[in-house]
C-alpha positions as CSV (number, residue, x, y, z in Angstrom):
1,M,34.6,14.0,2.9
2,T,33.6,13.6,6.6
3,T,36.3,12.3,8.8
4,P,35.0,8.9,10.7
5,T,34.8,9.4,14.4
6,P,35.3,6.6,16.8
7,G,32.8,4.9,18.8
8,L,32.3,4.9,22.6
9,A,35.2,4.6,24.9
10,A,35.7,1.1,26.3
11,R,34.7,2.3,29.8
12,Y,31.1,2.5,28.8
13,Y,31.2,-1.1,28.4
14,T,33.3,-2.1,31.5
15,D,32.9,0.6,34.3
16,G,30.4,-0.5,37.0
17,E,29.8,3.1,37.8
18,V,28.6,3.5,34.1
19,F,26.6,0.4,34.6
20,A,25.1,2.1,37.9
21,A,24.3,5.3,36.3
22,E,22.6,3.6,33.4
23,M,20.1,1.9,35.7
24,D,19.1,5.5,37.0
25,Q,19.5,7.3,33.8
26,V,18.3,4.8,31.2
27,F,16.2,1.9,32.7
28,A,14.1,4.0,35.5
29,R,13.1,6.5,32.7
30,S,12.4,4.5,29.4
31,W,9.6,2.3,28.0
32,V,10.7,-1.7,28.3
33,M,8.5,-4.4,27.0
34,V,7.8,-7.0,29.8
35,G,5.3,-9.2,28.0
36,H,2.0,-9.6,26.0
37,V,-1.7,-8.9,26.8
38,S,-2.5,-12.5,26.3
39,Q,-0.5,-13.4,29.3
40,V,-2.8,-11.5,31.7
41,A,-6.1,-11.9,29.5
42,E,-7.8,-13.3,32.6
43,P,-8.8,-11.5,36.0
44,G,-6.3,-12.6,38.3
45,T,-3.3,-13.4,36.0
46,V,-0.1,-11.9,37.2
47,I,3.2,-11.8,35.4
48,T,6.5,-10.6,36.5
49,A,9.8,-9.1,34.8
50,R,13.2,-7.3,35.6
51,V,13.3,-3.7,34.2
52,G,17.1,-2.6,34.8
53,D,17.4,-3.4,38.4
54,E,14.0,-3.2,39.4
55,S,11.3,-6.2,39.6
56,V,7.8,-5.3,38.3
57,L,4.5,-7.1,38.3
58,V,1.5,-6.9,36.0
59,A,-1.9,-7.8,37.0
60,N,-5.5,-8.3,35.5
61,D,-7.2,-6.5,38.2
62,A,-10.8,-7.2,37.4
63,G,-10.2,-6.8,33.6
64,E,-7.9,-3.7,34.1
65,L,-4.0,-4.1,33.5
66,R,-1.9,-2.6,36.4
67,A,1.8,-2.4,36.9
68,M,3.3,-1.9,40.2
69,F,6.6,-2.3,41.8
70,N,7.0,-5.9,43.1
71,V,8.2,-5.2,46.7
72,C,6.2,-5.4,50.0
73,Q,5.8,-2.1,51.8
74,H,6.5,-4.0,54.9
75,R,10.3,-4.8,55.0
76,G,11.0,-5.2,51.3
77,H,10.4,-8.7,50.3
78,E,9.2,-9.2,46.6
79,L,5.8,-10.0,46.5
80,V,5.6,-12.5,43.6
81,A,8.6,-14.6,43.0
82,A,7.0,-16.8,39.9
83,E,7.2,-15.4,36.3
84,T,3.5,-16.1,36.1
85,A,0.8,-16.8,38.7
86,R,-3.1,-16.8,39.0
87,L,-4.2,-14.8,42.2
88,D,-7.0,-13.2,43.9
89,R,-5.0,-11.3,45.9
90,I,-1.3,-10.9,46.7
91,T,0.3,-12.0,49.9
92,C,3.9,-11.3,50.7
93,P,5.7,-14.5,51.5
94,Y,7.8,-13.1,54.4
95,H,5.2,-11.8,57.0
96,A,1.7,-12.4,55.0
97,W,0.9,-9.0,54.7
98,T,-1.9,-9.1,51.9
99,Y,-2.6,-6.8,48.9
100,G,-5.4,-6.3,46.4
101,L,-4.6,-6.5,42.7
102,D,-4.6,-2.8,42.7
103,G,-1.6,-2.7,44.9
104,R,-3.7,-1.5,48.1
105,L,-2.9,-3.2,51.4
106,L,-5.8,-5.3,52.5
107,H,-4.3,-6.4,55.9
108,A,-1.4,-6.4,57.8
109,R,-2.2,-9.7,59.9
110,G,-4.6,-7.7,62.2
111,E,-2.7,-4.8,62.7
112,D,-3.7,-1.1,61.9
113,V,-0.8,0.4,59.9
114,G,-2.8,3.0,58.0
115,D,-3.2,3.3,54.2
116,V,-0.6,1.5,52.2
117,C,-0.3,0.9,48.6
118,V,2.3,-0.4,46.6
119,P,3.7,2.3,44.2
120,G,2.1,1.9,40.7
121,V,4.3,1.7,37.5
122,R,2.9,3.2,34.2
123,L,1.7,0.7,31.8
124,E,0.9,1.1,27.9
125,T,0.5,-1.4,25.1
126,L,1.7,-1.6,21.7
127,G,0.4,-3.8,19.0
128,G,-0.6,-6.3,22.0
129,F,2.7,-6.2,23.9
130,V,3.0,-4.6,27.0
131,F,5.4,-1.8,28.3
132,V,6.1,-0.3,31.4
133,N,8.0,2.9,32.4
134,L,9.0,3.3,36.0
135,A,9.2,7.2,35.5
136,A,5.7,8.8,36.2
137,G,6.5,12.0,34.1
138,A,7.8,10.2,31.0
139,A,6.3,10.8,27.6
140,G,3.9,8.3,26.6
141,L,4.6,5.2,24.5
142,G,3.1,6.6,21.6
143,A,5.1,9.6,21.6
144,T,8.1,7.4,22.4
145,A,7.6,5.1,19.4
146,P,5.7,7.1,17.0
147,G,3.8,5.1,14.3
148,V,5.0,1.6,15.3
149,N,1.8,0.5,16.5
150,D,0.0,1.1,13.2
151,E,2.9,-0.3,11.2
152,L,3.0,-3.7,13.1
153,L,-0.8,-4.0,12.9
154,A,-0.9,-3.1,9.4
155,R,1.8,-5.8,8.7
156,V,0.3,-8.3,11.6
157,P,-3.5,-7.3,12.2
158,D,-3.8,-10.2,14.7
159,A,-0.8,-9.3,16.8
160,P,-2.7,-8.3,19.8
161,R,-4.4,-11.9,19.8
162,R,-1.2,-14.0,19.6
163,V,0.0,-16.2,22.4
164,L,3.2,-17.3,23.7
165,S,4.0,-20.4,21.7
166,A,7.9,-20.6,22.4
167,R,10.6,-19.0,24.7
168,R,14.1,-19.4,24.7
169,T,16.9,-17.6,27.1
170,H,20.6,-17.2,27.6
171,E,22.8,-15.5,29.9
172,V,25.3,-13.7,27.5
173,R,28.5,-12.8,29.1
174,A,28.7,-9.0,27.7
175,N,27.6,-5.9,28.6
176,W,24.0,-4.9,27.3
177,K,25.0,-2.4,24.8
178,V,27.4,-4.9,23.1
179,V,24.6,-7.0,22.6
180,V,22.1,-4.4,21.6
181,E,24.4,-2.7,18.9
182,N,25.0,-6.2,17.5
183,Y,21.4,-6.7,17.0
184,N,20.9,-3.3,15.5
185,E,23.5,-3.4,12.8
186,C,23.7,-6.0,9.8
187,Y,27.2,-4.8,9.1
188,H,28.2,-8.4,10.1
189,C,25.1,-10.4,8.6
190,P,26.7,-11.5,5.3
191,N,30.0,-12.8,7.3
192,V,28.0,-14.4,10.1
193,H,24.4,-15.0,9.4
194,K,24.4,-17.4,6.5
195,W,20.9,-18.9,7.2
196,F,19.3,-15.4,8.0
197,T,20.7,-13.8,4.9
198,S,19.4,-16.8,2.5
199,G,16.5,-18.1,4.3
200,V,14.7,-15.1,5.9
201,V,15.8,-11.8,3.9
202,A,17.3,-11.0,0.8
203,P,20.4,-9.2,2.1
204,G,20.9,-6.4,-0.4
205,S,17.5,-5.1,0.6
206,Y,18.3,-4.9,4.1
207,R,18.1,-1.3,5.5
208,I,17.9,0.3,8.9
209,A,16.2,3.7,9.7
210,S,17.1,5.7,13.1
211,G,14.7,8.1,14.5
212,G,14.4,9.0,18.2
213,S,13.9,5.9,20.2
214,V,12.9,3.7,17.3
215,I,15.3,1.6,15.2
216,R,13.2,0.3,12.1
217,H,14.7,-2.9,10.3
218,A,13.6,-3.6,7.0
219,A,14.2,-6.2,4.3
220,D,12.5,-7.9,1.3
221,R,11.9,-11.8,1.7
222,P,14.4,-14.0,-0.4
223,G,13.6,-15.0,-3.6
224,Q,12.8,-18.3,-2.6
225,P,9.8,-18.3,0.0
226,P,11.0,-19.4,3.3
227,A,9.7,-23.1,4.1
228,W,7.5,-22.1,6.9
229,T,5.3,-20.0,4.7
230,G,4.2,-23.1,2.7
231,D,2.8,-21.5,-0.6
232,G,4.1,-18.1,0.3
233,G,1.2,-16.8,2.3
234,D,1.0,-16.2,5.8
235,S,1.8,-19.0,8.2
236,T,-0.6,-18.3,11.0
237,G,-3.9,-19.3,9.3
238,T,-5.3,-16.1,9.8
239,G,-6.0,-15.3,6.0
240,A,-4.9,-11.7,6.6
241,P,-5.8,-9.4,3.7
242,E,-3.6,-7.6,1.2
243,A,-1.6,-4.6,2.8
244,T,0.9,-2.1,1.6
245,G,3.6,0.1,3.6
246,T,1.9,2.7,6.0
247,G,3.6,5.8,4.0
248,N,5.3,6.6,7.3
249,G,8.7,8.2,6.0
250,A,10.7,7.0,9.0
251,D,9.9,3.4,8.2
252,A,12.8,2.1,6.0
253,G,10.7,-0.7,4.7
254,S,7.6,1.4,3.6
255,R,8.8,1.3,0.1
256,T,8.1,-2.5,0.0
257,G,4.4,-3.3,-0.3
258,G,2.6,-6.7,-0.9
259,R,0.3,-8.7,1.3
260,A,0.1,-8.2,5.1
261,G,3.4,-10.1,6.4
262,D,5.7,-10.1,3.6
263,G,9.1,-9.2,3.9
264,Y,10.9,-8.7,7.2
265,R,10.4,-5.7,9.6
266,A,11.6,-5.2,13.0
267,F,11.1,-2.4,15.5
268,F,13.7,-2.0,18.2
269,V,12.4,0.5,21.2
270,W,14.9,2.0,22.9
271,P,16.7,0.5,25.3
272,V,16.0,-3.3,25.0
273,S,13.0,-4.2,23.2
274,A,12.3,-5.7,19.7
275,I,9.4,-6.9,17.9
276,Q,10.1,-8.8,14.6
277,S,7.6,-9.9,11.8
278,Y,9.5,-12.6,9.4
279,P,7.9,-13.3,6.0
280,G,4.5,-14.9,6.5
281,Q,3.3,-12.7,9.8
282,V,5.5,-14.7,12.0
283,V,5.8,-12.5,15.0
284,N,8.8,-12.9,17.7
285,T,10.5,-10.9,20.0
286,F,13.8,-10.1,21.8
287,R,14.2,-8.6,25.2
288,W,17.4,-8.1,26.8
289,V,17.9,-7.8,30.8
290,P,21.1,-6.2,32.0
291,L,22.2,-8.4,35.0
292,A,25.8,-6.9,35.6
293,V,28.0,-4.7,33.5
294,D,29.4,-7.9,31.7
295,R,26.1,-10.0,32.1
296,T,23.1,-9.8,29.8
297,L,19.9,-12.2,29.8
298,L,18.4,-12.6,26.4
299,I,14.7,-13.6,26.2
300,R,13.5,-14.5,22.7
301,E,9.9,-15.4,22.3
302,W,7.6,-16.5,19.6
303,W,3.9,-15.6,19.3
304,F,1.4,-17.7,17.0
305,D,-2.2,-18.6,17.2
306,T,-1.8,-21.3,19.7
307,P,0.5,-22.3,22.4
308,D,1.5,-25.3,20.6
309,L,3.7,-25.3,17.7
310,T,3.3,-26.9,14.3
311,E,6.1,-28.9,12.7
312,A,7.3,-26.0,10.5
313,Q,6.9,-23.4,13.3
314,S,9.0,-25.7,15.7
315,R,11.8,-26.2,12.8
316,L,11.7,-22.3,12.5
317,V,12.1,-21.8,16.2
318,S,15.1,-24.2,16.2
319,D,16.7,-22.9,13.2
320,D,16.3,-19.5,14.2
321,W,18.3,-20.0,17.5
322,E,20.9,-22.4,16.3
323,N,21.7,-20.5,12.9
324,T,21.3,-16.7,14.1
325,V,20.6,-16.2,17.5
326,A,23.3,-18.6,18.9
327,E,25.9,-17.1,16.3
328,D,25.8,-14.0,18.0
329,F,26.9,-15.4,21.5
330,G,30.4,-16.0,21.0
331,I,30.7,-12.7,18.7
332,V,29.4,-10.4,21.8
333,E,31.4,-12.3,24.5
334,S,34.5,-11.9,22.2
335,V,33.8,-8.2,22.0
336,Q,33.2,-7.9,25.7
337,R,36.8,-9.2,26.4
338,G,38.5,-7.0,23.6
339,V,36.7,-4.0,24.9
340,A,38.3,-4.8,28.2
341,S,41.9,-5.4,26.8
342,R,44.7,-2.7,27.6
343,G,45.2,-3.1,23.6
344,Y,41.8,-1.6,22.4
345,T,41.2,1.8,21.2
346,P,37.6,2.5,19.8
347,G,37.9,2.5,15.9
348,P,35.9,4.6,13.5
349,L,32.3,3.6,12.8
350,I,31.4,3.1,8.9
351,E,28.5,5.7,8.4
352,D,26.6,6.1,5.2
353,P,25.7,9.7,4.8
354,S,22.0,9.1,3.7
355,G,21.6,8.2,7.3
356,V,20.0,4.9,6.3
357,C,22.3,1.9,6.5
358,G,22.4,-1.6,5.1
359,V,25.0,-4.2,5.4
360,H,27.8,-1.9,4.7
361,S,27.3,0.7,7.2
362,E,26.8,1.2,11.2
363,N,24.6,4.3,11.2
364,S,22.2,2.7,13.7
365,V,25.3,2.0,16.1
366,R,26.1,5.6,16.0
367,H,22.3,6.4,17.0
368,L,22.5,4.3,20.1
369,Q,25.3,5.7,21.4
370,D,24.1,9.1,20.9
371,L,21.1,8.0,22.8
372,L,23.1,6.6,25.5
373,L,24.9,9.8,26.2
374,E,22.0,11.8,26.0
375,S,20.6,9.7,28.4
376,L,23.5,9.7,30.9
377,G,24.2,13.5,30.6
378,G,27.1,14.1,32.9
379,A,26.3,10.7,34.7
380,G,28.7,8.6,32.6
């Protein structure tokens, strides 16, 4: 029998120097979800988002999506303060230097300052969701999250055409890894998330498989069809055709067939992005933004056919927030206080030797911690 090994030392969750190293070694080199193509579908539309300790903007430049650092090349002021905007050019609020949506400086109030351009950021999409990477030489998103695009589209074929219908945010008083580790294990689900394990998934079927930068969650739908699916079909009015698993061996849920959108699937892409499909082709996402060593912003978003929620969709969004998401706030904040305690020594993680974990194991937590240590190298 393999001797259980402990998790990460407490300093990885409490040390400001580790947090600073993560900004350089993790967030400046990883693919991070910042939105959806529907938010920048029209020429001139712009969104902004935090990626680690940086601000990035994404703009539709005459039909082409471009991402760049959100910083004026004159004196460093942020170019766009709003989360969304409609612009034909970008004018810095500080000294009115003006840039095109491709990042090139158009004029500096009449001064000749030479060729100036805001540094670009790599941008790719996955199932309609926009990801960026600050590292020019990083592997592509398709190589980082192999198979996820096809698996998501097999379940929700119209995911790229969805729109933002609801958003909830909350600042959690915990390190981003505490929050992400909690999301990626269901060891606590039967004890904590009664609504989720009775209304969204059949808990005994829950499986989590980790591989590379992706952690895949899968579960069957409960015996009683969730209320928001009506007759058990899709809840979006898309009339999606029947579909089966993709056959990707890394997909913990590929063994579960049925029509498109059946069951529960989630695709977590290291370090802080998750796309979920609830029964009935309901698409929702999690984004986590590290604010400080002990502060994390949660962004929870729902993507339906129209920006206006039906009564059933509105009830689902509220139930999910109140009965699952909010249940984790106190948990992760208690963990953050605990790992800072003089009395805390990391205990052993419970690992299933098969490598695929359910509600009785934490293999995925070990995988996350290995990814962190690999990213930090000697920097941590």
